[in-house]
N, C-alpha and C positions, 0 to 999 in steps of 0.2 A: 418526868410526870409532868402532866397537865390537867390537874384535877383543880376545879373550883378554887381559884386564886382571887376572887372578888367577890363580894355580896352586893354589888350595887345593881339593884333591880332596874334603874335606868337605861342599863345597856342592855341592848336584846340578846337574849340568849341563843343566837343562832349564829351559824357561820354562812355569810352570802355566798361563798363559793360552793358549799355544800347544797345551797337550795336551788343556785344555778344549775348544778349536776344534775340534781333529781328532776328539776323542771325539764332539761333537756332530754331527759330519758322517759320522760312519762309516758309517751304515746307507745311504750313497749313493755309497759308494766305488767300487762296480763299475756304477754306472749312468753311461753314456758321455754322457749329457748333462746331467749335474749339474755341481757345482762342479769334479769332477775329470775333466772332459772334456780338459783340457789334458793330463793325465797319460797318458790314454788315446792322445791324438795324437801324443804325444812318444814313447811307449814303443816302437813299433817301431824308431825310428831310433835311439835309444840301444841296444837290445837288438841291432841288427844289427852296430854299431860296435864293442861289447863284444865281440859274437861273433867278429867278423873279426879283432880284435887277440889275444884269449887262447883260444880255441877252447873254447867251455862244454863241449862234451861229456865226461861223466865227471869233470868238476873238481867238487871242493869249494869252495862258494861260500858267503859270508857277505853279507847284504844288511842294511846297518846303516839303520835307520830306515825300515823296510819299509813301514810303513803298512799299507793293506789288502791287500796282496801284488802289486799288477799286475806288478811287474819281478821279482820273486821267481818267481810261477808262469811266467811267460815264459821266464825262464832254465831252470827245471825241465823244461820241454817241450823245450827244447835239450839235454837229458840231462845237466844239472848236478845235483849232490847239494847243495841248496839249504836254509839256515836263514835265517830273517829273524827280526830282533830289531827291537823298537820299546818305547817307554816308555807308549805311549798304550793301554790296555788293549782299548777297544771296536773301533779299526780291527784289532787283533790277532785279537778274536773274528770278524769279519767275515772277516780272511784264512783263518782256519782253517775255518771253513764254507764258503767259496768253494774252498777247496782240496779240501775232503771232496767236495764236490757234483763237481768237475771231474776227480776222481782225481788231482790233483796231488802230486807227491811233494816236499813242502817242509816241512821242522819251523819252528815258530815258538816264539817265546820272549819274554818281557817283561823287556827288559834294556836298559841302556844300554850303548854301545861300550865305554866304561871299566870297567863291571863284568864284561862279557861277556869282556875281555880277559884278566882274572884266570882262569888256567886253560887257555886256549885261544891261547896265544902259539905262532905259526907254524902255525896248524892248516890254514889255508885257502890254495888254489890262487889265490883270485879274492875281493876284499873289494870291495863295491859301497857307496858313500854317496852318493846323488843325491837331489836338492831336499831337503837334510835341513839342511845346514851353516849356512844363514842364519836357521834358526830356533832355534839354540842360542846359549847365552850366552858359550861358550867352544870356538869351533870347532877351535881347536889341540889340545885334548884329546881331541876325537874322531879328528881326524887321525892324531894319535900312537897310539891305541889301534888305529884300522884298520891302521897299518903294523906294530905289534907282531903282530898275527894274520896277516898274511900270509907264507906259505913264503918263503925265497930265491927269487929268479926270479919269485915271484909278481907278480900285478897288482892293483893298486888304482885303482878309478875314481871319480871325484869328479865331482858337477856342482852348480852353485850360479849365482848371479847377480852381475855385476860391478857395482862402485859408482862412478857417473859420473853427470852430469846426464842422459845419454840413458838410462840403465838407470831413474833414477827417473821419467823421461817415459814409457817404454814400460812397465815392470813395475808401476808402482804407479797412475799417473796414467791409463794407456791401459787397462792390463787389467782394474784394480779399479773406476775410476771411468767410464771413459767407456764402454769395451766390456762391462764388467761380468761377464767371464769368472770373474774369482775374487771371493770377498767382500772386502768392503773391510777392511783390517787384515790381510790375509793376509801381507804382507810388510812388515818395518821397514827403511827405508832405510840406517840406520846399521849395520846386520847384514849388509848385502851385502860382498862380498869380492872385490878385484880378483884378477885371475890371479897377479900378481906377488906377493901376500900367500898366497894359497894355495900356489902354488910353492914359496914361501919356508918356508911352514909343514910342508909334506910334506917339503921337503929337510932341513930341521932333525930330522924324524923318521926319514930315512935312505931317503928315496923319491926316486927319479929319473925326471923326467919324459921320456915316450916319446913321446905323441900329444897334441893339443888339437884341439877343434872349437867353434865357435860355434853357436849355436841360434838360427836365423831364425823369424820367425812372420808371415805374410800374413794380415793381418784380412780379407780380402776372400774368400780360399778358406778361411780358418780351418784352412790347414795349416802344419806345421811341418818345418824340414829343416835339416840341418847344414851348416854352411859354415865358412870360414876367419876370417869377423868375431866376434869375441869381446867385441864392447862391450855385450852385454846378457847373455842367458843363455849359459855355456859349460861344456864337458867337459874333463875332463883324464884323462889315463891315466897311471899310475904305476907304476913297478915297483920292487921291493925287489932290490937287486944281490944276485947270486949269484957269491961269490967275486972281487967287483970286476967283474962283467960284468953287464950288462943285456941 
């Protein structure tokens, strides 16, 4: 397990190798046949789930680890006022260019969640942090920053990968080596996070679990769907209590 072993905020909460990998792939972010095909296939499902729970229309939304903007743009098209932040500069450039070409109302900024939280406490109705926690050295710090930026009564959505033998077999061996859907080395098993660990870190940051879903993949149809089995990929919907109520 490699879950948050230090609270030293002077150490950047980013893996340079991860940033280099995503910068190198940035030009293919919106190519639905590229390495980012899974994100394009997942996006409609996570978007519908998020919107059904919080109602994105007219909400102030922060997308943490936004990459090239696939989810951020989709939320903006649902009427949300979206800000996307990321530390990888080339995906952000792609995101800005794509948003401009699509006339999507999304603001992008180069920042970590922790840095953005300074000056943005309680600013957002909704915070999303999807497929990102398994790529940082200290996920607890990101979770705490997300919690600090949501308004009382607001929603925080996380998605990541469970840590168990099945997730290793499916998310690394199957996806990266057998099916070659993602490049080898995209995921590190030691950084996978169990639902109990994520719920615990979120709870320590003041968030309450409201809903959860598993992410299933059918290799024959190459389709994803949300279900109740959280053994591999999963999504959690949390809320910040408002006067003790959720």
